[in-house]
C-alpha positions in Angstrom: 0.1 0.5 0.2 1.4 3.5 -0.9 0.7 6.6 1.8 0.8 9.1 0.1 0.4 11.3 3.0 2.7 10.0 6.2 1.9 12.0 9.5 5.4 10.1 11.1 7.1 11.9 8.2 7.7 14.8 10.3 7.9 13.5 13.6 11.2 11.0 12.8 14.2 13.4 14.3 14.3 15.5 17.2 15.6 18.3 14.3 12.3 18.2 12.7 9.8 18.1 15.7 11.2 21.4 16.8 11.0 23.1 13.5 6.8 22.4 13.3 6.5 22.9 16.5 3.2 25.0 17.6 3.0 26.2 20.8 6.4 27.0 22.3 7.5 27.9 26.4 9.5 30.0 27.3 10.3 31.8 31.0 8.3 34.5 29.5 5.1 33.2 29.9 5.3 32.6 33.4 3.6 35.1 36.5 5.2 33.9 40.6 3.0 33.9 43.2 3.8 34.5 46.1 3.4 34.3 49.9 5.0 36.8 52.2 4.2 37.0 56.1 5.7 39.6 59.1 8.4 38.7 60.1 12.4 39.2 59.2 14.7 36.6 57.9 12.5 34.2 58.1 10.7 31.3 55.7 8.1 28.3 56.3 7.6 25.2 54.2 3.8 25.2 53.0 3.3 21.2 53.8 0.9 20.7 51.0 3.6 22.6 48.2 6.3 21.2 48.4 9.2 23.3 47.5 6.9 26.7 48.4 7.4 28.7 51.1 6.0 32.0 53.2 8.6 34.3 53.8 9.2 37.2 55.3 9.8 40.6 53.1 13.6 40.9 53.3 13.9 37.8 51.8 10.6 38.0 49.2 12.7 40.3 48.5 16.2 38.7 47.6 13.6 35.7 45.9 12.7 38.5 42.9 16.0 39.3 42.4 16.7 35.4 41.7 13.3 35.2 40.0 14.6 38.1 37.4 17.6 36.2 36.8 15.6 33.2 35.8 13.4 34.9 33.0 10.6 35.4 35.5 9.7 38.8 35.1 5.6 39.1 36.7 4.9 38.4 40.5 2.3 37.6 42.0 1.3 38.9 46.2 -0.5 37.7 48.6 0.1 38.3 52.5 -0.4 36.0 55.6 -2.8 38.5 58.1 -1.8 38.3 61.6 -5.7 37.4 63.3 -5.7 40.6 65.2 -5.9 42.5 62.3 -8.9 40.6 60.8 -12.4 41.7 60.3 -15.6 42.0 58.9 -14.6 45.0 57.1 -11.1 44.4 55.7 -9.8 48.1 56.3 -6.2 46.6 56.9 -6.3 45.7 52.8 -6.1 49.8 52.7 -3.6 50.6 55.6 -0.9 52.1 53.6 1.9 50.8 55.7 0.6 47.6 55.8 2.3 44.6 54.6 1.4 44.0 51.1 1.7 48.2 50.4 5.5 47.6 51.8 6.0 44.9 50.1 5.0 46.5 47.1 6.9 48.9 47.7 9.9 46.7 48.4 9.8 45.1 45.1 9.6 47.9 43.6 12.8 49.2 44.9 14.4 46.5 44.5 13.9 45.1 41.1 12.1 48.1 39.3 11.7 45.8 36.1 9.8 43.2 37.7 5.4 43.7 37.2 4.1 43.6 40.2 0.3 42.1 40.5 -1.3 42.3 44.1 -4.0 40.2 44.6 -6.9 42.2 45.5 -10.1 40.5 46.9 -10.4 40.9 51.7 -10.2 37.2 52.2 -6.7 37.1 53.6 -8.3 40.4 56.0 -11.9 38.7 56.1 -12.5 37.6 60.6 -14.5 35.5 58.5 -12.3 34.0 55.1 -14.4 35.4 52.8 -13.8 37.3 49.4 -16.5 40.0 51.1 -18.5 42.1 53.6 -20.4 40.2 55.7 -24.1 42.0 56.1 -27.2 40.4 57.3 -25.4 36.6 56.8 -24.5 36.9 53.5 -21.6 38.6 51.1 -22.5 42.5 50.6 -21.7 42.7 46.5 -21.5 46.6 46.7 -19.8 47.2 50.1 -17.2 45.1 49.4 -16.6 46.8 45.9 -15.7 50.3 48.1 -13.5 48.4 50.2 -11.7 47.1 46.7 -11.9 50.5 45.5 -9.9 51.4 48.7 -7.8 48.3 48.7 -7.3 49.0 45.1 -6.2 52.4 45.5 -3.1 51.9 47.8 -1.9 49.7 46.2 -1.6 51.5 42.9 0.1 54.1 45.3 2.4 51.9 46.5 4.1 51.4 43.2 2.1 47.9 41.8 1.9 47.6 37.9 -1.2 45.3 38.1 -3.8 44.9 39.8 -5.8 41.8 40.0 -9.0 41.4 41.8 -9.8 37.9 42.4 -13.0 38.4 44.1 -16.0 37.5 41.9 -17.8 40.9 43.4 -20.7 41.7 40.4 -19.6 45.4 38.8 -16.0 45.6 40.8 -13.9 45.8 37.9 -15.9 49.0 36.9 -15.5 50.1 40.2 -11.6 49.9 40.2 -11.2 51.3 37.1 -13.4 54.8 38.2 -11.5 54.3 40.9 -8.2 54.8 39.3 -9.0 57.1 36.6 -10.5 59.5 39.0 -7.3 59.5 41.2 -4.7 59.7 37.9 -3.6 55.7 37.9 -4.2 56.1 34.7 -1.4 53.2 33.5 -2.3 50.7 35.7 -4.0 48.0 34.3 -6.5 45.3 35.7 -6.0 41.8 35.8 -9.9 40.7 36.7 -10.4 36.5 37.4 -13.1 37.0 35.4 -14.0 33.4 35.2 -13.0 32.0 38.5 -14.8 28.9 40.2 -15.9 27.8 43.2 -13.3 24.8 43.0 -11.8 22.3 45.1 -8.5 22.9 43.6 -7.4 25.8 46.0 -7.1 23.4 48.9 -3.5 24.3 49.9 -3.6 27.8 48.9 -5.8 28.4 51.8 -4.1 26.7 54.0 -1.0 28.8 53.3 -2.8 32.1 54.2 -5.6 30.0 56.4 -7.9 32.0 54.5 -11.1 29.5 54.3 -14.3 30.4 55.2 -14.9 30.1 59.1 -16.9 27.9 60.2 -19.9 29.6 61.2 -23.7 28.9 61.3 -24.2 32.6 60.3 -22.9 33.3 56.8 -22.5 31.3 54.2 -20.4 27.9 54.8 -18.7 28.1 51.1 -17.6 30.7 48.3 -20.9 29.2 45.6 -22.5 32.7 46.2 -20.0 34.2 43.8 -17.2 32.2 41.8 -18.6 30.7 39.8 -20.5 26.8 39.4 -18.1 24.6 37.7 -21.1 22.6 36.0 -21.4 26.4 33.9 -19.9 27.2 30.2 -22.0 29.6 28.8 -21.9 31.7 32.2 -17.8 32.1 31.8 -18.4 33.7 28.6 -20.7 36.2 29.8 -18.5 36.8 33.0 -15.4 37.2 30.4 -17.3 39.9 28.1 -19.2 42.0 31.1 -15.4 42.5 32.7 -14.0 43.7 29.6 -16.9 46.4 28.8 -16.4 48.0 32.6 -12.2 48.3 31.7 -10.3 44.5 32.6 -6.8 45.3 30.5 -6.1 41.1 31.3 -8.5 38.3 31.5 -8.4 35.4 34.1 -9.6 31.6 34.1 -9.0 29.9 37.2 -8.3 26.7 38.0 -5.9 25.6 34.9 -5.8 22.0 33.6 -9.8 21.0 34.5 -11.1 24.2 33.1 -9.0 24.2 29.4 -11.8 24.1 27.3 -13.3 27.1 29.2 -10.1 28.6 28.0 -9.5 27.6 24.3 -13.2 29.0 24.3 -12.9 31.9 25.5 -9.5 32.5 23.7 -11.4 32.3 19.7 -14.1 34.6 21.1 -11.4 37.7 22.3 -8.1 39.2 21.5 -7.2 40.1 25.1 -4.2 38.9 27.1 -5.6 35.4 28.6 -4.2 34.2 31.7 -4.4 31.2 33.3 -4.0 30.0 36.8 -2.4 26.5 37.5 -3.1 26.3 40.8 -2.3 25.2 44.2 -4.3 21.5 44.3 -2.9 21.0 40.5 0.9 22.0 41.9 0.1 19.6 44.7 -0.9 16.6 43.2 1.4 16.6 40.6 4.2 16.7 43.4 2.5 13.9 45.7 3.1 12.1 42.2 5.9 12.7 41.4 7.0 12.5 45.5 6.2 8.6 44.7 8.1 8.0 41.7 4.3 7.4 39.4 5.3 10.8 37.2 8.8 12.4 36.0 8.5 16.1 37.9 10.1 17.7 35.2 8.9 16.5 32.7 5.1 17.0 33.9 5.5 20.3 35.0 7.3 21.2 31.5 4.3 18.9 30.0 1.5 20.3 32.0 2.1 24.3 31.6 3.0 23.7 28.1 -0.7 22.1 27.8 -1.9 25.3 29.5 -0.6 27.6 26.8 -1.3 25.6 23.6 -4.9 26.1 25.3 -4.7 29.6 24.1 -3.1 31.3 27.7 -1.0 34.4 27.3 1.0 33.8 30.3 0.2 31.2 33.7 0.5 31.9 37.0 1.8 29.1 38.6 3.6 27.5 41.8 5.9 26.6 39.7 7.4 28.9 37.5 10.7 29.2 39.4 11.2 25.6 38.7 10.0 25.3 34.7 12.9 28.5 34.2 15.6 26.5 35.5 14.2 23.8 33.6 13.4 25.8 30.5 17.3 27.1 31.1 18.8 24.7 30.9 
């Protein structure tokens, strides 16, 4: 039998495969999430996320310098807030001398070229562990938006390049954009968590910041009244389009690999940059399998991140960013 078309012809050598390779993963694709805590010269390992730490600000600055030297040009910041500073208003989130604001300033001073993307959400500051203010046992959408604007302005004043609201309140992109414009921060971007699902893959992250919803019969027991239902796809498009109309510069889809169908669908519909979050649970599963010898750690990291980019991501938030950068640089 004569086969005029044989797909394997272009797979015969490494050089041939590289010539026809459709997706190229580079260090320019990565955003590194970082956890910052109070104190000095201390780092605490996060048991469920091997290789990831909570760091004091001085060590976080050192880490940012190393990340930049590896080719990682953006960091996504989170802070672990002491219990005594948590309440139902989230007022610590807009403290000009707070840990987040101090971190933004210190990193920008040490690595001016680094793109700083602070998380904008109230859950680390909430006594209830929710992304919103609780009023009469419910998440108060509009009161929360007012707090998010104050938080966003404090981040912009500290020197943030791109704000990353992850709360999923309705209308918060428009509120934040208006606040930025009215206060002269016209060049500060908004990376909107537009399609953030109520996922079971966030567990390790919440343990890292102690930001899970608290057990209390008077408040919602989970985040399903504001994060999206994982059964839904069309709803994601509605969320994305609304955030674009409200002034988002970049669209986030979260989680990553279990939601690549959403990434692909959004990619076909919009021209704005798309960010995808390869979340803590995804990272933890890969690490657990690798530690048990069930997966090749290095190959699985590169494959998983390449798949996210292949689906349509322009940038990937991933706890494996540093490790992947080192592998790619080799």
